[in-house]
N, C-alpha and C positions, 0 to 999 in steps of 0.2 A: 430348401433351407439355406440360410447364409453360412458363411464360413469365416472363421477368425484364425489369425496367426499372430505370433509374437515371440520376442526374445527379451530377456532381461539379463544384464551382466552385473554381477556384484564385484567382480575382479576389476581393479583400477586400471590394469594394463589392457583390457579388452574393451571394444566398443561395437555398437550395432552398426551394421552396414546397410544403408537404404536399399541397395541392390538385392541383398539377401531377403529382406522383408518383401520387396516387390516380387521376387522369384517365388517365395513361399505362397504369397497371395495368388500369383498366376497359376501355380500348380493345383489350386482348388477352385479354379474359375468355373468349373462345372457346378459348384455349389451355389454360385451367385453370379450369373452372367450380366446382371443389370447395372452394376456400379462397383467401383473399388476405391480404396483409399489406404494411405499409410500415414503413420505418425512416427517421428523419431524425436525423442526428447532432446533438449538443448545440450545436455551433457553426453548424449549418444549412449546412454546406458539402457534405455528402453526403446523398443521398436514394436509397433502394433500394425497389423494389416487386417483388412476386411474385404470380403466379397459379398455383394448384396444381391439377394433375390427379392425383388419388389412384388409384394402381393396385395397388401392393404394400402399402405402409404406409398403412392407412386411419385410423390413430390421429391425434389432435391433436399428437403428438410430431413430426410432419413439417411443422408450421407454420413458415413462413418470412416474413421474414428470421430466420435463426437467430443466436443470440449465444452467446459463450463468455466467461464472467467479466464480463459487461456491458461488455466493452471491444472485442471483435472481433465483427464482423458479416459475414454471408455470405448471398447468395442462390445457390441451387444448382439447375441445370437438368440433369437426367440421372439415370442409375441406376448404382449401384455393383454390377456384375454378380457379383462374388465376395463379396458382403456376408456370406453365411452362413459362409464360411471365415474371413473376417476377424473376425466376431463371436466365433468360438471362441477366437481368440488373445488 
């Protein structure tokens, strides 16, 4: 199963360090040896990390963190079991 990490700072004086997110993701490499990625928000208040275990989708399209419109970011851990039915709709 994949692994996710992250940090959020609400304090104006603190910011997310990319090295910390990378280290956090590296520490759970055993959960997802196939791929990894991080995202740091422009204001450095949010950091997301992901380790991927590729089982069904082996393509690079499953790389995470994923974004939509370069505005919304997500790390997802799990499987959508009815994805074939949903894909048809």
